[in-house]
VEXGU-978892 format. One record per residue (C-alpha): residue number from 1; x negated, y negated, z negated. Coordinates in steps of 0.02 Angstrom, whole numbers, plus 32768, in hexadecimal, padded with zeros to 4 digits. Layout:
BEGIN
<pos->NUM; X->X; Y->Y; Z->Z>
...
***
This chain:
BEGIN
<pos->1; X->6C65; Y->4AAC; Z->DCED>
<pos->2; X->6BBB; Y->4A70; Z->DD29>
<pos->3; X->6BED; Y->4AA5; Z->DDDA>
<pos->4; X->6C73; Y->4A1D; Z->DDE5>
<pos->5; X->6BFB; Y->4993; Z->DDB2>
<pos->6; X->6B69; Y->49C2; Z->DE20>
<pos->7; X->6B3A; Y->4952; Z->DEB1>
<pos->8; X->6B45; Y->49E4; Z->DF2C>
<pos->9; X->6BFA; Y->4A03; Z->DEFC>
<pos->10; X->6C25; Y->494A; Z->DF0F>
<pos->11; X->6BD2; Y->4947; Z->DFBA>
<pos->12; X->6C30; Y->49E3; Z->DFEE>
<pos->13; X->6CD3; Y->4998; Z->DFB2>
<pos->14; X->6CB5; Y->48F8; Z->E014>
<pos->15; X->6C8C; Y->495B; Z->E0B1>
<pos->16; X->6D2A; Y->49C3; Z->E09E>
<pos->17; X->6D96; Y->4928; Z->E087>
<pos->18; X->6D4A; Y->48D8; Z->E123>
<pos->19; X->6D66; Y->4979; Z->E187>
<pos->20; X->6E1A; Y->4981; Z->E14E>
<pos->21; X->6E36; Y->48CB; Z->E180>
<pos->22; X->6DE4; Y->48E9; Z->E229>
<pos->23; X->6E54; Y->4981; Z->E245>
<pos->24; X->6EF2; Y->491F; Z->E21C>
<pos->25; X->6EBA; Y->4890; Z->E28D>
<pos->26; X->6E94; Y->4909; Z->E31B>
<pos->27; X->6F3F; Y->495B; Z->E307>
<pos->28; X->6F9E; Y->48B6; Z->E312>
<pos->29; X->6F32; Y->486E; Z->E39E>
<pos->30; X->6F43; Y->490E; Z->E402>
<pos->31; X->7000; Y->4901; Z->E3F1>
<pos->32; X->6FF7; Y->484F; Z->E439>
<pos->33; X->6F7B; Y->487A; Z->E4C3>
<pos->34; X->6FD1; Y->491F; Z->E4F1>
<pos->35; X->7088; Y->490A; Z->E4BF>
<pos->36; X->70CD; Y->498B; Z->E53A>
<pos->37; X->7078; Y->4A31; Z->E517>
<pos->38; X->70CA; Y->4ACF; Z->E559>
<pos->39; X->70F8; Y->4AFF; Z->E4A6>
<pos->40; X->7159; Y->4A5E; Z->E489>
<pos->41; X->71BD; Y->4A5B; Z->E52C>
<pos->42; X->726F; Y->4A9B; Z->E527>
<pos->43; X->7294; Y->4B3E; Z->E580>
<pos->44; X->7339; Y->4AFF; Z->E5C7>
<pos->45; X->735D; Y->4AB9; Z->E674>
<pos->46; X->732E; Y->4A0A; Z->E637>
<pos->47; X->7283; Y->49CE; Z->E5FF>
<pos->48; X->7262; Y->4925; Z->E5AE>
<pos->49; X->71AE; Y->48EA; Z->E5BC>
<pos->50; X->7162; Y->4861; Z->E550>
<pos->51; X->70EA; Y->47E6; Z->E59F>
<pos->52; X->7037; Y->47F9; Z->E55F>
<pos->53; X->6FC7; Y->476C; Z->E520>
<pos->54; X->6F8C; Y->4744; Z->E5D2>
<pos->55; X->7040; Y->472F; Z->E60D>
<pos->56; X->7044; Y->47D0; Z->E674>
<pos->57; X->70B1; Y->4867; Z->E663>
<pos->58; X->7043; Y->48FE; Z->E644>
<pos->59; X->7077; Y->49AC; Z->E610>
<pos->60; X->7046; Y->4A61; Z->E612>
<pos->61; X->7097; Y->4AC6; Z->E69D>
<pos->62; X->7086; Y->4B77; Z->E6DB>
<pos->63; X->704B; Y->4B89; Z->E78E>
<pos->64; X->7060; Y->4C3C; Z->E7C8>
<pos->65; X->7065; Y->4C6B; Z->E710>
<pos->66; X->6FC4; Y->4C11; Z->E6DE>
<pos->67; X->6FD4; Y->4B84; Z->E65F>
<pos->68; X->6F82; Y->4AE6; Z->E6A1>
<pos->69; X->6F85; Y->4A2C; Z->E679>
<pos->70; X->6FE7; Y->49C4; Z->E6F7>
<pos->71; X->700A; Y->490D; Z->E714>
<pos->72; X->70BA; Y->48EE; Z->E754>
<pos->73; X->70A0; Y->4885; Z->E7F0>
<pos->74; X->7139; Y->484B; Z->E850>
<pos->75; X->70C1; Y->47FC; Z->E8CF>
<pos->76; X->7072; Y->48A3; Z->E8FC>
<pos->77; X->70C2; Y->48FF; Z->E98E>
<pos->78; X->7097; Y->49AC; Z->E951>
<pos->79; X->705D; Y->4A05; Z->E8B6>
<pos->80; X->6FA1; Y->49ED; Z->E8BF>
<pos->81; X->6F2D; Y->4A6E; Z->E873>
<pos->82; X->6E71; Y->4A79; Z->E865>
<pos->83; X->6E06; Y->4AF3; Z->E8C8>
<pos->84; X->6DD6; Y->4B43; Z->E821>
<pos->85; X->6E8D; Y->4B68; Z->E7F6>
<pos->86; X->6EAF; Y->4BA5; Z->E8A7>
<pos->87; X->6E1D; Y->4C1D; Z->E897>
<pos->88; X->6E5C; Y->4C58; Z->E7ED>
<pos->89; X->6F09; Y->4C77; Z->E836>
<pos->90; X->6EC3; Y->4CCC; Z->E8D2>
<pos->91; X->6F15; Y->4C4C; Z->E945>
<pos->92; X->6EE0; Y->4C32; Z->E9F7>
<pos->93; X->6EFE; Y->4B99; Z->EA61>
<pos->94; X->6F73; Y->4B99; Z->EAF5>
<pos->95; X->6F24; Y->4B05; Z->EB4E>
<pos->96; X->6EC0; Y->4A67; Z->EB2E>
<pos->97; X->6F0F; Y->49BB; Z->EB25>
<pos->98; X->6ECE; Y->490B; Z->EB08>
<pos->99; X->6F15; Y->48C0; Z->EA69>
<pos->100; X->6F0F; Y->4816; Z->EA17>
<pos->101; X->6EF0; Y->481A; Z->E95C>
<pos->102; X->6ECE; Y->4798; Z->E8D8>
<pos->103; X->6E15; Y->47C0; Z->E8F4>
<pos->104; X->6E1F; Y->47A5; Z->E9B1>
<pos->105; X->6E36; Y->4814; Z->EA49>
<pos->106; X->6E0B; Y->48CB; Z->EA39>
<pos->107; X->6E2E; Y->4973; Z->EA88>
<pos->108; X->6EA8; Y->49E7; Z->EA2F>
<pos->109; X->6EE3; Y->4A95; Z->EA59>
<pos->110; X->6F9B; Y->4AC7; Z->EA5E>
<pos->111; X->6FDA; Y->4B5D; Z->E9FE>
<pos->112; X->7078; Y->4B9E; Z->E9AA>
<pos->113; X->708F; Y->4BC0; Z->E8F1>
<pos->114; X->70FB; Y->4C51; Z->E8B7>
<pos->115; X->713A; Y->4BED; Z->E823>
<pos->116; X->7128; Y->4B4B; Z->E7C3>
<pos->117; X->7172; Y->4B49; Z->E713>
<pos->118; X->7186; Y->4AAE; Z->E6A6>
<pos->119; X->71DB; Y->4AD5; Z->E601>
<pos->120; X->7275; Y->4B3A; Z->E632>
<pos->121; X->7278; Y->4AF8; Z->E6E4>
<pos->122; X->7232; Y->4B6A; Z->E769>
<pos->123; X->7221; Y->4B53; Z->E825>
<pos->124; X->71EC; Y->4BDB; Z->E89F>
<pos->125; X->718F; Y->4BD1; Z->E945>
<pos->126; X->7149; Y->4B22; Z->E927>
<pos->127; X->70DD; Y->4AC8; Z->E9A8>
<pos->128; X->7033; Y->4A99; Z->E963>
<pos->129; X->6F8D; Y->4A54; Z->E99A>
<pos->130; X->6EE3; Y->4A8E; Z->E961>
<pos->131; X->6E79; Y->49F3; Z->E943>
<pos->132; X->6DBE; Y->4A03; Z->E92F>
<pos->133; X->6D97; Y->4979; Z->E8B1>
<pos->134; X->6E33; Y->497E; Z->E846>
<pos->135; X->6DE4; Y->49AE; Z->E79F>
<pos->136; X->6E3F; Y->4A05; Z->E711>
<pos->137; X->6EE9; Y->49B0; Z->E71F>
<pos->138; X->6F5E; Y->49E4; Z->E7AB>
<pos->139; X->6FE1; Y->4970; Z->E7F5>
<pos->140; X->7097; Y->49A1; Z->E7E9>
<pos->141; X->70D8; Y->494C; Z->E886>
<pos->142; X->7177; Y->4940; Z->E8EB>
<pos->143; X->7173; Y->49F0; Z->E932>
<pos->144; X->71A7; Y->4A20; Z->E880>
<pos->145; X->71FB; Y->497F; Z->E844>
<pos->146; X->7262; Y->496A; Z->E8E3>
<pos->147; X->72C8; Y->4A01; Z->E8AE>
<pos->148; X->72F3; Y->49AE; Z->E808>
<pos->149; X->7354; Y->491B; Z->E7C2>
<pos->150; X->72CC; Y->48A8; Z->E77C>
<pos->151; X->72F4; Y->4812; Z->E70F>
<pos->152; X->7286; Y->4793; Z->E6B6>
<pos->153; X->72C4; Y->4735; Z->E61E>
<pos->154; X->7266; Y->46DD; Z->E592>
<pos->155; X->71C6; Y->4741; Z->E597>
<pos->156; X->7215; Y->47EA; Z->E5BA>
<pos->157; X->7229; Y->484E; Z->E659>
<pos->158; X->72BB; Y->48C6; Z->E660>
<pos->159; X->72AB; Y->4951; Z->E6E0>
<pos->160; X->7347; Y->49B8; Z->E6FC>
<pos->161; X->7358; Y->4A51; Z->E76B>
<pos->162; X->73DB; Y->4A3A; Z->E7F2>
<pos->163; X->744F; Y->4ACD; Z->E80D>
<pos->164; X->744B; Y->4AF4; Z->E8C6>
***
């Protein structure tokens, strides 16, 4: 019984309570910051994305079978991927082009992706650009979205595959 009244036990109990609270807080904040993980997206021909805390639509997609974070960007002409992801996928550029990004003018390299999968929606032979300074988040642009029916309503984006 002396174990439960010792100061070491009380300190341990306080630390465990704080760790549990931190874990719960992390879980709920992560769900707000990353509301559209690959595990939560439907596997049907329609995907509904929730806007994140910054007001953007982010998700996890599979590019050539590799899970990667993407920002859905209706202002981007193509799917834009980083040089690091291109290297990982073994992609080679077709030719160089000058592109205008939110960070200014840059040179990108054109390529083709075998597949882009978002939830249950999949597109094959998708135009993409390899962008040097993109970082960890790829852009899911109009070369993918242009094949879909995309609707925005009250903080959600509904992407539906179009039967062709």
